[in-house]
Phi, psi and omega in degrees: 000127179282165181297332180290344183261004179280116179271162181284156180232175178297131182302147180274353183266161174293158176292174180296150176233171176245149178214176179244138174282174180300333180273359179093355181286144181287144176234138171265124191238138169236133184208161171222134177290157178300139174265344175237131183298132179305146182297132179266344180200176178082188182203190185300330181297335181293335179299316179289317181298320179296319181294317179297318180299319184275330185209077185295338182255006179292148178273114183257334183220158173226140180225158179278134174275174182304335180273000179086011179266150179284130177241125181279146179243127179282162179299320182291322178292320178297316179300318180299316179296315181299315181296320181294321179290321178298319177296323177297322176297317178296319179297331180277003176094007177288125182254157175307131182094344178292152180262135181236119178286151180217109184239104184195160169289173178286108182208168183307316184296333177301311182292327175300310182294319179302310180294325178298324176297320177300316183289331179273358182076011183273170181247116181280144180233097182293143175230129179299138182293343179265008185295149176281165177305320180297319180292319178298314180299320182295310184296315182289322180285318181296324180278344182073036182298135179262345181208162181209136173252126178241166186270310192242170175296326178296319176297319180297320178294320177299315180298319179298326181288340181247008187301324181294338179274357179236079187296338181280344187287124181247321187230153173209152178222151181242121184301316183288351180244031175079029183299318181291321178296321179295320178296315180299320180294318181292335184269004184298333182273355179277127184281162179297326181295318179295320179295317181295324177296319178291317182299319184270006182287338182257139176250184184303324185272000180276158183290129177262323184201157172240110183254125182273138178300159188290343181085017180290341180238018180142197183294136182302140176246141181278116178268121181275113182244139186264169174300320180294324178308313183280314184296309183294321180293317180297316182294323179285327174295319177300321184296331182258357178229045183294329182300321183280321188271333183260006177301136179305129180075019181302137180205157177220152178251119179272126178223344173281156187302131176291349172289343178276139186297333181293313177295324179297318178298319180295323175305311179292318180301319181293321177293323180288316183272355177064056179247134181289135179248139168242167186230133177239094186287337184241109184293346175294337179258014190299314182299315179297321180292321177297319183291326182273325181279324178056064179290156175272338174206159175223162172240134182207164172275158184306328183301327179295315180293324176298319180293319178298316179297314181296322180295322178295319177296317180298315180298319179294319183295324181288348178273002178106173185297319183296317181291322178296319179294322178299315180295320180300318178292321178296320179297313179298322179293319179300315180295314180297320180297315180295317179298322181295331178300333181267357185228045176102351178100151181289147177282178185299316182294316180295321178297319180293316179297319179297320180297321179296311181290336176297320179287321187276328189232304189296319181299323178292322177296317180294324177296321178301330182263015174114338176093337180256350188283111177238351181221148177210158176239132179244134179205174179098335178193181182280132177281322184096138185298319184299311180295325177301315179290320180301310184292321179296319178295334179270003176097010177235102182279121180258115179269109182278139179228176181214144175178179183226169173305322182291346178250019180057033180091252195283130170250326177227151175199143168290158184215160181305133179079358184210058187250137174232094181299137185100344174247171174257015171085198183267158173300146172292153178305136183089007183235140174241138177235134181229154174249118180286171183297336179265007178092355180288142177276127176249150184216143170209155180146196192293338183263351187288137188294170183276311184188166166274125183302130175063019184226069182298324181291318179291327176296314179297321181291334183282348182244147180223110180052039179089354178261138175281128179274107189284336185084351176271155177249145181192184178215158178244135175276181186294339179268354179099005177284140183263135172243130179271129180248353178152189176246140183303320182286348182260357180299130180265132175244111182288171180299335179275000178089009180278128176276129182232125174270116185287334189302312181299320178296316181295319180300315182291321179296318182294342178289343179285134187298331182285337188268127176270303181222160175204153176220125179274134183233173177143009181297119180074009182258166183288340179203173182271135176234180183207137170262135185232139169245153185255148177276119187301314181294320181293323178297316179297318180294319179297320179297316179297318182295331183253024176069030182234053182306140180084011179296129180252166177297319181301320179282324185293330185297338179244009182281129185298319181292321178294317180296325177295321177297318179291323178297321177297322178294320178296317179299320178297317179295322181295342177297346179281338194229172176286168180300322181295337181261356188280155179283119181269324180221149174227160181223131181267128179269150181283325179265188179236168173276127183224168174295323184295324178266013175068012178274344174237146172284167177301337176267014172071024171271146184285133172268091188302317182296325180287323176300314181295327179286313183294322185249036181301321181294324179289325175296315179299324181295334178294338185243008181274000000 
């Protein structure tokens, strides 16, 4: 049975219950007890030591050699490298509890340094490799970093330029200039006893890392996460997803930034579940890396799945009208087939049509992604119901999840045999999720962070009667599955006093192949409007399909036929809401939202406040 044929089953968790907050207000609660007993001792370094003890020759990591071929690394070889780098940190004066910055793309050496910090008893502080000098200075100074590992000579120059703003910083090393080798050489005089004393200095409740929020709602805050946050969460996630993680030869390719808490959690999960990891530092080579590494599952943000879908449409469109029509029928069949799995199963005719398109279209899509990929996990933002059904119908089941930096990534996730597309699933074991009377999602459990670094008042404000106030809005169904409806700070209140959640409208609009990004506006305005950006590849494909070869985004933004297509997409999105909440006008921007123009975070989440600031004139034009 393929993954596309797995139908949903009755949830294994209890249905929602009600409880009272400390103020007496009612809460709707969904929860699952831990399936793995919380760690009573030890720390993250034990995950690697346990794997080495049980399987010293097992392949735990894969890295590219100078010729571009994948080279496997055994657990014992990885441990040896980690220990040598950890000794180098100790030789450089890094003490247990000290903070060490880490600024690099997702690559093998990132995980080496991260694990070396665990063994040295240090606290790693990830920094996005695309960060500006101001952001680097802020994260390192706020965390009190005493040392920093960077990837490139450009990073080293950037660090040198802000060094005066980080008075605690004493040492730095550059990966591309032999930084790990220098650390290993410096640590040769450090004894095993000293390393073991440092390694065992941290317990489950001690700080493992300080991960800064993406800054999508303001200046990044340092979330203090413990060893137990990661260890306990990983072990309980493994307990509810054994089919994906225990599959013979299970492997994953990491390509989202390891500075993001979601990728960081997967790093720990793979060490805990003993799954081989590969690294793709340059997303421009992602398709080639997927085809050569051939992962059995991947974790990605929704934008990656949107790009894969758009690329498939583009490829079909460039093949002519017949091929584009074939893909359109295959796409509709995949969605219909997936929907039928949730409503009694597909009928004979639909199964037959699906089998035909599986040979003609879906198998080729899976081959493009390596050929072994049948499962994926999406997090960081909303995937959208349509894409969830498309990929499941095409044989790649995407389990959507939800969590925040403050919850060490996943708090809820769909899982094999218990999937509800359109929701982010059930709480992970050891996690409770509640809906407050105002619709805000509250969370408590094994993954919830300790505090915001240096911000006692903001930490106190973030908690309510022991529950973390996530700032997200949502609802729970009768089985306990969570649906995200928006963010409390993003709710639009029109001049007429109507509350509008932009997320459902934006999710549906982004499902249209021509649309790259969109932001719904209207706070204090007479009606709801929307800014739209176009996908360059999709515009070119649409132009070819409609006899308009060479159509560019600049030309398409004012093209009557394109605008009519976009209006149809807006009308479709408006079907979700009342007239008072519907989009009355939209405006197409010539550029796109990118990390470079600060409209997207490094994890590709939209910085709404920055979009509204950058495109203020375009917002005003919607109401002129």
